[in-house]
N, C-alpha and C positions, 0 to 999 in steps of 0.2 A: 498156173500150177495150182493144184487143189490141196487143201489141208482140212483136218477135222480135229476139233478140240471139244472135250466134254465139259459141261458146266451144270449148274442146278438152277431151276426156276422155282421161286417160292410163291405159292398161292395160299394166302392166309397162313395156316400153320403147316400145310402140306408141302413137301418138296418133291420135285420131279426132275429127273435127269434129262438134259437137253443136249443137242449137238450143235456146235457153232461151226458151220461149214463156210470155208473161205475159198474163193476162186480169184486168182489174179491173172491177168492176161493183157494182150495188146489191145489197143483201141483208144478212143477218146478218154483221157484221164477222168475218172469219176469214182465215187464211193457210194454204192447203193446197198441198202439193207432191207431184208424182208423177214417175215415170220411172225406176224401178229404182235407187233412191238408197241409198247407204251412210249410216251414222249421221252422219258428218261433214257430208254435204250436207244432211241433214234438219235438222241444228242451225243451218243457215245462216239460216233464217227469223227466228230470234231475233236473231242478229248483224246481219242486214241491216236489220231494222225499227228497232233502236236506233241503228245507225250513220247511217241516213238522218235520224232525228230529231235526233241530235247534230251533224249537218252543216247544220242550220238549215232543213230542209225539213219542213213540216208536211203530212202526208197526211190527207185526209178519211177518216172511217170507211168502209171498203169491204170487199168480198169479193175476196180475191186468190187466184188459182189459177196455180200455176207448174208447167209440165211441161217436162222436159228430155228431148228425143228424139234419137236413136231409143231406144225403151224396152227393147230387147233387149241394150243395153250397160250394164253396171253402172258407175255414176258414183261415184267415191270421191275424197277429198281436199277441200281447202278453197278450191280455185281457182275455184269457181263462185259465191262470194259476190259479187264485183264484177259479173259479168254478170247475176245475179239483181237486184242493186240497179239496174243500168242499165235492165233491162227494166221494173222497177216505175216508175222515173222517167220512162221513155219513155211508158209506158201512162198516166201522170198528166200528160203534157204538159210535163215539165221538160226533156226532151231530144227533139230532132227525130228521128223515127224514120228519116228518109232519111239522116241522118248516120251511122247505124249500119250502113248497107249496106256490104258488102265489108270489114267490120271484125270482128276477133276480139278478145274481151275476156277477160282473166284476172286473178285477184287475190283475196286474202283480206282480209276487213275486220276491223278492230278496232271496239270499241263506240263509240269517239270519232270514227269516220269515217276513220281512217288506213288506208292500204292496206299490208298486209304481203306479204313475198315468199313464193313458193311453189316447190315442187320441179318439175323436168321442163320448165322454160321452153324449153330448147333444142329438145327434141323437139316441143313444142307450136307454137313459132314456125315451125319447119321444115315441119311439117304444114300450117299455115295458108298458107305460101308455096306449097307444092306443090299445094294445092287452089285456087290462084288468087286468094286474098284480097290486098287491096292494103295493108291496115293492121292492125297488131296493138297493142293497148293492154295494157301489162303493169305490174306494180309497178315503181316507179322504182328500188328496190334490186336488181331483177333486170335492169336495163338493160344492164350490161356483158355479161351472159350472152346476152341477146337480140341484142346487137350482133354476135355471132359468125355470125348467119344473115344472108346478103345476099339481095337480090332482093325485099325487102318492107320497108315503112316500119314501124319499131318505135318506139313512143312510151311513155314512162314517166310514171306519175302517182303521187302520194304520198297523196292523200286524195280523198274523194267530191266535195268542193267544187271542187277543181281539174278533175275530170272533167266536171262540169256546166258550169263556165266554159269549158272547151275546146270543148265542142259548141256553146256559144252564141257562140263566137268572141271571148270576153273574156280568155282565158288561153292563154299559149303554153307548151306542155309540152316537156320535154326529149326529144330524139330520139336514137336509137341511133347515127346517123351521126356525132354529135359524139364518140362513144366509139370508133368503129371504128379510128381511126388510132392509138389507144393502149390497145388491149385488153390487160389484164394477163395474163401467162402464168404459170400456176401451176406451179412446180417441185414436182411431186408427190414429195415426199421429196427428199433431197439426196444420193442414193446415189452419183452420179458424182463429186461434189465431195468427199465425206467418206470414201469407201471406195475402196481401191485394192488390187489383188492383190499389189502389192509389199509390203504390210504383213504378208502371211501368211508365217510362218516355215516353210521346207521345203515339204512336201506337193507335190512336183513332179508326181507321178503324178496326184493329185487335180486339180491345175491343168490338166494336159494333158487329162484326161477332161472337165473343165468346158469347156475351149476347144472340144473336139469337140462336146459337147452343144449349146452355144450356136450353133455354126456351122451345125448342121443342125436346130436347134430340137427336140432329142431330150429326152425325159424322163430324169432322172438321179436316182440314189439314192446317198447317202453313208452308209457303215456304218463305225463306229469307236467307240473309247472316248470318254468325256466329256472335253472340253477339248482335243480334237485339232484343232479348227478347222472343223468341219462348218458351223456357222452362219455363221462369218466368211466362208467361201467363198460360201455361198448369197447372203448379203447383197450381195456384190459382182457378182453375175451381171448385174443390170440395167445396170451401168456399162460392160459390154463389148458390150451389144446395140446394134445400129444405131439411129440417131435415128428417131423415128416420122415417117411421112409426114403430110402435112396431112389426108388422109382418115382415117388411124388416130387422129390427135389429136382430130378431131371426133367419131369414134365413141366413144372412151374418155371424152371430156368429156360426151357425151350420156348415157352409162351412169351416170356419177357424178352428173349433174344429176338424172336420174330417181330415183336412190337417195337423194337428199338429202344427198350427201356432198361436194358441191362447195362447200367452206367459203368460198372466195373466188371471186368471179365472174371467170372467165377461162378460157383454153384450157390444158388439161393437156398438157404437152410431154414429160414424163418417163414412161417405161414404168412401169406399176404394179408394185408389189411387195407382195403380200398374204401375211400370216403368221397365219392363224387359230389360236386355241388349240384343243387337242385335245378340249376339252369342248363345242365348237360343235355346234349341232343340225343336223339334215339340211336344214331350211329355210334355216338361216343359211349353209350351205355351197353348196347347190344353188340356192337361191332359193325363192320361194313365200311361204307364210304366209297369214293371213286376208285381208290385202290384198297380193296378189302383188308382191314386190320382188326385185331382183337379189341373188344370194348372192355369197359370196366368190369363187367360180369365175368368175362374170361380171365382178366387180370387178377380177379379174386379167387380163381380156382384153387381148391384145397385150403381156402382160408375164409376170410370174412368180408362181406360186402355190407358196409354200414351206410344207411341212407338216413341222414339226420334231417330234421324238419320235413318229415315224410309227406305231409299234406301240401307242401310247397312245390312238389314235383307235378308235372302236368298229368292229367288223367290218362292220356294216351300212353305216356311213358310207364306209368304204374301198371296199366293193363298189359303192357308188353312184357312184364315180368312173369306173367302167369305160365306161359309155356316153358321157359327155361327152368322155372322152379319145379315143374312136374317132370320134364324130360331130362334135365341135367345136361342138355346140349343146346346149342343155338345153330339153326340152319339158315344160311343167307344165300340167296341166288343173285349173282351178278354176272352179266355178260354171258349168260347161258351156262354158267358153271356153279355148282353147289359148293359152298364153303361151310365146313362144320367146325364149330368152336366148342371146347368143353365149358361146362357151366356148373361144376360141382362145388358149390359154395354154400356157406351159411348166411342167410339174410338176417341182418339185425337192423331194426328201424326204430326211430325215436320221433315223437311228436308231442305237441302241446294239445290239451283237450279243447282249446278254443283259440280265437285270435289273440286275446291278451294273455292266455296261458294259465289262468287261475281258476277256471271252472272246476268243480262246483263250489268253490269258496266265495260266497256272495259278499263277503266283506271286502274282497279285492277284485272280484270279477263283475264287470258291468254288462256282459254279453247276454242278450236275451236267449231263451230256449231255441227260438227259430234260427238265430245266428249260430248257435252251437251246432244245431243239426246240419245247417248249411256247410259249416266248416268241416265237420266230420264226414259229410256226404261227398267230399272230394275224393274219398277212397271208396271204391266200389266194393260191394259185398264179395264178389269173387276174389278180389285181391285180399281183403281182410281174412277170407277163409283159408288163405295159404299160410297164415301164421298159426303155428302150433300153440304158442304161448304168448299171452298178453298180460303184462304186469304193470300195476300203477306204481310210480315212483313219487313218494311223498316229498314235501318240502322238508328240509333238514333244519331242526331247531338249534338254538345256540348251545344247548348242552352237548349235542352230538358233535358240533364243531369243536367244542372245548375238550372233547374226549370223554365226556360224561354221558351217562345213559338216563333217559327220562324214566319216570315211574312206569309208564306203559311198556317201554323196552325192557326194563328190569323184570317186570312180571312175565313178559313174553319169553325172555331168555331163561328165566327160572323154569317156566313150563317146558321149554325145549330140552333143558338138561335132564328133566325127569322123564322124558319120553324115550322109550327104548330105541325107536328108530333113529333118533338123533345120534345116539352112540354108534349105531351100526353104520351110519353114513360117514361119520368123521373119525371113527376108530377110538380105541381105548389104549392106555388109560390117561395119557397126557391131556390135560385140560386145554392146552394150546391147540390141539388137533381139532377142537370144536370151533375154532375161529375161522372166519372166512378170509383166509389169506390165499394168495395165488398158489403157493406151494401146496397147501392142504387141499385146495380145490382141484389141483392138477392130479393129485393122487386118486381122488374119487373119480374123476373123469377117465383116467387111464384104466382103473379097475372096471368101470361100467363098460367102456369100449372093448376091453378084452373079453368080457362076457358076450357082448354082441358079436364080436369077431368069431368066437367059437360057435355061437349059435347059428350064424349065417354062413358058415364055412361051406363053400361049394354052391351057394345059392345066388351068387352074383350081386349081393348087396353087402354093405358094411354096418349100417346103422338102423336103429328102430324106425327112424323117420322115413326110411326108404321102403318099408314093408308094403307089399301088395295086399289086396283084400284076402287072397288065399293065405298069405303068410300071417296076416292078422288073426284069421281063424285058427291057425295052427299054434301060434305063440302067445296069443292073448286070450287064453281060455279063462272063462269066468264061471263062478258058481251061481247058484240061484239068487243069492242076495246081491251079488255084484251086477247081475243082469237087470235086476229090479231097479237098482240105483241108476243104471244107464238109461233105462226106459223112462224114468221120471225126469232125468236131466235132458233127454232128447225132446220131450214134450214141453218142459218148462222153458228151456232156453232156445227152442226152435232151431236145433242143430240141423245142418245139412248132413248128407251121408259122409261127405268129406270131413266135416267137423267132427262127426261121431268117430270116424276112424282116427282122426288126429288125437282125440282124447285117449283112445286106447293105446296109441303109439307112445304118447307121453306117459301114461300110466305104466307101460312096460319099461320105460326108461327109469322112472322113479323106483320101480321094483328092482331093477338091475343095480341102481345106486346103493340099495340096501342088501344086495345079493340075495334077493328073495326069488324063489322059483315061480311062485304064483302071484298073480295080481290080486290085491286085497281091496276092501272098501276104502281103506285109508289112501291107497295109491290112486284109486279112481276119483276120490273126493278132491284130492289136490289137483289132479289133472283137469277135472271139470272146473275148478275155481279159476284156472288159467284161461278158460274159454268163456265162462259165464259172466265174468266181469268185463269182458272185452269192450263193450260199448254201453252196457247197462248203466254204469255209474255216471255216464256223461250224456244222459238224455236220449239214448238210443233204445 
């Protein structure tokens, strides 16, 4: 007897509806499977056979043939156990085949007949809804995740006996609509609550550069001695980013679901912050592997990828960042199939200026100029060129740690308070608004991003950092004096065309932070300073 059950195959982040065809008949008892199956799927025949037996169903000796089509799509994972079991039960008359119409089935089986959770439920249920299916049966432990998808009936079952009873009308299964009113929201990390820029002693220049970088979603590099606060600053960046929209939350949650990293079922509402160790493999960073899976870059989508000790990563790995940073996607080809992963992230890197970390302080640094050049030379020029902003993070003095300001900082803050642009950035009249706290910085970021969102409405981009050369000409208009400044900077600092454009993008962001329609010399000077000091202060 023949039966057909619909299921979903997950390839990377993409889901595809498949048909699990079952034929049972007379002949030498055997259990054969076909359909371009991975090892996990082929092993299902042993799990399914024992699970059905332990659920109280005795099958007659028969020849079973399972085919999962289409055959040109590789099927991997353990989510095909339950549809295979349902197909066998339907072919043997234990389930009415008409009840399986317009139904998608997913789940992994234990030997005792219990149904275990699987990865990628979110993408699978969404695909079933988009393809017009009316019902999706999933493991009960994945029900909260399935409840995030509306427009389809999502039902959870915990064992094979319940599934049989449901199709016979004897058992009432839990439905996702019972969970939709109280879907748990996963606070992905507690960066906003636990980290505040007010905790950082001194480092006014680094905070200002960070504020600029986040406002325009620019890539930023911190260079400085150990213990200066580079990592502290980086960890606080997600806390000043705007809240994710509903669409962004769903996309990030879908990625983590497919990667099997959604530890709690629910919607991720905090922007991701990923910090991979420098020993990570290329597949771990970019994605891929024998069974293609998202890498750290994709897991940082809509958030921050922080690469600490940047020079310790292999040169091959750093060069592999170049295309994702430009295209905002990652293309991986495996087994004749192309997998596309999103890579819309903000790159934040931190590094020491030399092996010991204290160059150019010759009182503490014993590295020769050749050693410094060799150390910095681990990062190729094309990779360095991808950073819009590079800022030096100074060592913090005892006065800053004690909450006091040095004479230099006092003079600097006094000058800032007298500058009109400082008031424009942080608002008036409350003096506290001029402090670099996460709350105040978030206000500036939101304001600058709102300006960019209105500017680029209908143009397919969101941030200044994403502007094309044509858009730079349109939105970064300069006067005669401004053009002269850029000509001098281009020649003096040996900018590439990409570097020249990045200065203009950064200047546009600084102008947006001040709500200025035009880019002035002041904005260009600050943007140039973030590029001109990039390596010059360290013997480059």
